[in-house]
C-alpha positions as CSV (number, residue, x, y, z in Angstrom):
1,M,-27.1,27.5,36.4
2,A,-30.0,26.2,34.4
3,T,-29.0,25.8,30.7
4,D,-30.5,22.6,29.7
5,G,-33.1,22.9,27.1
6,E,-33.4,24.8,23.7
7,W,-32.2,28.4,22.5
8,K,-32.5,30.8,19.7
9,L,-29.1,32.0,18.8
10,V,-28.5,35.0,16.5
11,L,-24.7,35.4,15.4
12,E,-23.8,38.8,13.6
13,T,-21.8,37.9,11.0
14,P,-20.0,39.9,8.4
15,I,-22.5,38.5,5.9
16,G,-25.6,39.3,8.2
17,P,-27.4,37.9,11.0
18,Q,-27.5,34.1,11.2
19,E,-30.0,32.6,13.2
20,A,-29.4,29.0,14.7
21,Q,-31.1,26.5,17.0
22,L,-29.1,25.5,20.2
23,S,-30.2,22.5,22.1
24,I,-27.9,21.7,25.5
25,K,-27.9,19.0,28.1
26,T,-25.4,19.4,31.1
27,K,-23.3,16.3,31.8
28,S,-21.9,17.7,35.0
29,T,-21.5,21.0,36.8
30,T,-18.4,21.8,34.4
31,A,-19.4,20.1,31.0
32,F,-22.1,20.0,28.5
33,D,-23.2,18.4,25.4
34,G,-24.8,20.3,22.3
35,V,-26.1,20.4,19.0
36,M,-26.8,23.4,16.6
37,N,-29.2,23.5,13.8
38,G,-28.6,26.4,11.3
39,P,-27.8,27.9,8.0
40,A,-24.6,25.8,7.8
41,G,-26.4,22.5,8.8
42,Q,-26.3,20.5,11.9
43,Q,-23.3,20.2,14.6
44,T,-22.8,18.3,17.6
45,F,-20.3,19.3,20.1
46,E,-18.9,19.2,23.8
47,G,-18.7,22.5,25.8
48,A,-17.4,23.8,29.2
49,I,-19.2,25.7,32.0
50,D,-17.5,28.2,34.2
51,G,-19.9,29.8,36.6
52,D,-22.3,31.5,34.2
53,T,-20.4,31.0,31.3
54,L,-20.3,28.5,28.4
55,T,-17.5,27.9,25.9
56,W,-17.6,25.5,23.0
57,Q,-16.3,25.2,19.4
58,T,-18.2,23.7,16.4
59,D,-16.7,23.2,12.7
60,I,-18.7,24.3,9.8
61,T,-18.6,23.9,6.1
62,N,-21.0,26.3,4.7
63,P,-20.7,29.2,3.6
64,M,-16.9,27.8,3.8
65,P,-14.9,25.9,6.1
66,L,-14.6,27.6,9.7
67,T,-14.0,26.6,13.3
68,L,-16.4,28.8,15.5
69,E,-15.4,29.5,19.0
70,F,-18.3,30.7,21.2
71,T,-18.3,32.1,24.6
72,V,-21.6,33.1,25.9
73,K,-22.9,34.3,29.4
74,V,-26.2,33.1,30.5
75,E,-28.4,35.3,32.4
76,G,-31.9,33.5,33.2
77,D,-33.5,33.1,29.8
78,A,-30.8,35.2,27.9
79,L,-27.6,34.8,26.8
80,S,-25.1,37.0,25.0
81,G,-21.2,37.0,24.0
82,E,-19.2,36.3,21.0
83,A,-18.0,33.9,18.5
84,K,-14.5,33.8,17.0
85,L,-15.0,33.4,13.1
86,G,-11.5,32.0,12.4
87,M,-9.9,34.6,10.1
88,F,-12.9,36.7,10.2
89,G,-12.8,38.3,13.5
90,V,-15.0,38.0,16.3
91,A,-19.2,38.5,15.8
92,P,-21.7,39.3,18.7
93,V,-23.9,36.5,19.7
94,T,-27.3,36.6,21.7
95,G,-29.9,34.4,22.2
96,A,-33.0,33.4,24.2
97,R,-34.6,30.3,25.7
98,A,-37.0,28.9,22.8
């Protein structure tokens, strides 16, 4: 699965859509490193690859401290899935290769 590169994400949160830039670099067939830049600042993280599904989590402090847990499926130049927003439930995530 070709996941390396830049992605534009949209997270549909309770406070409105939040856009972020995601940079992914594959480490192995089952792991990757990433950097996410968005309204909450920049976060680095490590993630897992399972077939066409990517999972990772990152901690943000703005607008409040939360751990975001992402699960997305990559299909060509698009991705879709969800992010758990701590106590605020689950938000849909969509994205496209930038």
